[in-house]
C-alpha positions, -999 to +999 in steps of 0.1 A: +000+000+000+013+034-009+021+057+020+012+093+016+042+117+017+045+138+048+034+170+031+001+155+021-005+141+056+004+175+072-020+193+049-048+170+058-041+173+095-040+211+092-074+211+075-089+188+101-076+209+130-090+241+114-125+225+110-121+227+072-123+190+061-149+185+033-168+154+026-194+143+001-228+129+010-249+103-009-285+111-018-308+081-020-332+096-045-337+125-069-327+162-064-357+175-045-362+196-013-375+165+005-346+141+002-331+111+019-294+111+028-278+080+044-312+066+049-326+096+068-352+121+056-343+158+054-357+190+040-327+204+021-318+241+018-285+239+000-293+229-036-289+252-065-320+237-082-337+270-077-369+263-097-372+226-089-366+216-125-341+188-118-369+164-112-396+180-133-419+154-150-417+172-184-379+172-184-377+135-172-400+125-201-380+146-225-347+130-214-361+095-219-371+104-255-337+121-261-319+090-251-339+070-277-330+097-303-293+102-295-281+075-272-260+085-242-226+099-251-214+123-277-182+103-285-159+132-293-153+169-290-175+195-308-147+200-334-142+164-342-175+145-346-193+151-313-215+181-323-250+167-329-282+184-341-293+185-305-262+206-296-267+229-325-304+233-317-296+241-280-271+268-291-296+284-314-323+283-287-301+300-262-290+326-287-325+335-296-336+335-259-308+358-247-303+379-279-267+368-288-252+360-322-232+329-310-235+303-283-209+277-274-215+247-251-192+234-224-193+204-200-195+226-169-195+262-158-159+259-145-147+247-179-166+275-197-150+302-175-116+286-178-120+284-216-131+320-221-107+337-196-076+317-206-083+324-243-091+361-239-065+369-213-029+375-222+004+383-204+005+417-220-030+426-208-050+427-175-078+406-162-098+428-138-123+413-115-143+415-082-125+400-052-154+377-046-155+363-082-159+325-085-127+305-083-130+294-119-127+331-131-096+335-108-080+303-120-087+312-157-069+346-151-039+328-135-036+302-163-038+329-189-007+345-174-025+379-174-019+405-148-047+398-124-061+429-107-089+427-082-111+454-068-130+454-035-163+436-038-188+457-058-166+488-056-173+506-089-149+534-081-122+508-073-129+490-106-126+523-125-092+530-109-079+497-122-094+502-157-078+536-160-044+520-158-052+489-178-043+481-214-070+485-241-087+452-247-083+440-211-109+417-197-133+428-170-150+398-153-176+396-126-202+372-112-237+384-119-250+369-086-222+361-061-225+325-052-216+328-015-231+362-007-262+361-029-259+398-038-258+411-074-230+429-092-236+466-103-238+455-139-250+487-155-222+507-139-196+480-149-209+479-184-206+517-187-170+515-174-161+487-198-174+508-227-156+539-216-122+522-211-125+498-241-125+466-220-143+434-227-170+427-201-177+391-192-204+382-167-207+348-150-245+345-145-245+309-132-268+318-103-291+342-121-299+326-154-333+310-155-345+321-121-343+358-124-354+385-149-379+386-177-384+352-193-356+339-170-329+360-187-311+364-154-290+394-145-294+408-180-332+409-175-329+424-140-305+450-151-321+458-185-289+450-203-284+435-238-257+415-256-242+448-268-235+459-233-225+424-220-206+409-250-196+377-231-221+359-209-215+326-191-245+306-179-249+271-164-275+244-169-270+226-136-287+252-114-320+268-123-322+251-157-321+217-140-298+197-163-260+198-166-234+217-186-228+254-194-226+279-222-208+310-234-230+335-253-211+361-273-206+378-307-198+359-338-163+372-339-155+364-303-171+330-308-148+323-337-118+333-316-129+311-287-134+282-311-098+284-321-082+292-287-104+281-258-086+248-249-114+233-227-137+236-257-113+222-282-100+193-261-131+181-241-157+156-252-190+173-259-218+171-234-243+143-239-266+151-268-295+137-248-288+163-221-285+190-247-320+181-260-336+181-226-319+214-219-337+229-249-369+216-234-361+233-201-354+266-218-388+264-235-404+258-201-385+288-186-401+311-213-436+297-207-462+308-183-452+279-160-416+293-159-430+327-148-451+310-121-421+292-108-400+324-106-429+341-089-431+312-063-393+315-057-396+353-052-425+347-027-404+322-008-375+346-006-397+374+008-414+350+033-380+337+046-365+371+051-397+384+068-397+354+092-360+359+100-365+395+112-375+382+146-341+365+153-306+377+160-288+357+133-270+379+108-288+374+075-267+388+047-283+414+023-296+394-007-328+395-028-318+362-046-323+326-039-290+325-020-297+336+016-265+332+036-264+335+074-230+349+086-217+329+115-180+338+117-160+308+130-159+275+111-164+255+143-196+274+150-209+270+115-202+232+117-220+229+150-251+248+138-251+227+106-251+195+127-278+208+150-300+216+119-295+180+107-306+167+141-339+186+135-343+172+099-329+202+080-299+198+057-278+229+052-241+228+046-216+250+065-195+270+041-159+276+054-125+289+042-110+287+016-144+290-001-151+322+019-125+344+038-112+334+072-136+345+099-166+347+075-179+311+077-216+308+071-247+287+065-255+291+028-292+287+027-307+283-008-344+285-015-363+268-043-397+273-059-403+237-048-401+246-011-434+251+006-441+278+032-443+250+058-408+239+048-395+275+054-413+275+088-395+243+097-362+259+086-367+291+107-378+270+137-347+249+134-324+279+130-339+295+161-330+264+182-296+261+166-284+295+178-251+294+198-258+290+236-294+279+229 
């Protein structure tokens, strides 16, 4: 048996002592708020399935038909022989939905961000981004060998100071909805700065697309922005859309450039064509009256939860989105509260460094259109009894 080198063991011990060890859990059924984990029933408040589409009957039926049409795997990358009619149709559906000239599919949001940022970044230019941007945007900038410059979270003036000293054609990147805080970027102001200083603006809208804005157009819809003002948009399918994979929506010219230079696109097997076909079905649902009703139910749940929480001393972070974090501070406290919630039938994961800064551990509560008001009442009741010293 191979013995781990000392540096590996020491790193694991350090993580354990700092209450930062991560572990996966096994769900015994589909992705729904009422789930079974390790044989025990829970109401889950940590999934990104914001509209409850991951187990929607229309999409399950669509996937079964799609497997009959296309089989399971794509067999190759998009540029070899893996790009099917289902992939092409999905790209066209997204382009029409969001108002872009070109859409490219990726196997995951991480890969989409990595592909776009590494291709568009360069050692002679800057990548400028919010300090709370997703790790994939940061990693893409580092791999591109660009000069990475980061401004204080949502600080428009700080962003402008960096842009003033940046090269023409630098890349300005931001999350649309920040995944650990739940707040939105000031996209209208950032778009104006990008235009003024001739920078390319890229928005990661993983947590906004589908569940926010008119017809589910995400942060673009909420901020009344178009593809002209946001020339590069990343969105994921594995959250509000309910399937798996991701996309980059952009101009024809930038799309051509990414096709030639985005290595994760070039060298990765294309997503399953069956998943591509069911994703098209999901996007049609998002634009239907049912999609509007689901977004309305999600908004109602967000309002209800925040109103109920006003009676308690827990620090609920400012957010109008499905992500409703409760700031705890120390990792040990966050873990203890998470375990206490589990003992009361509520599953909510503690988020700790390095995902968030040291001293800012939290319970990242996520709400879904599939949660009932009674589910939220149960959550608030459990939270009240999980307070430190209770």
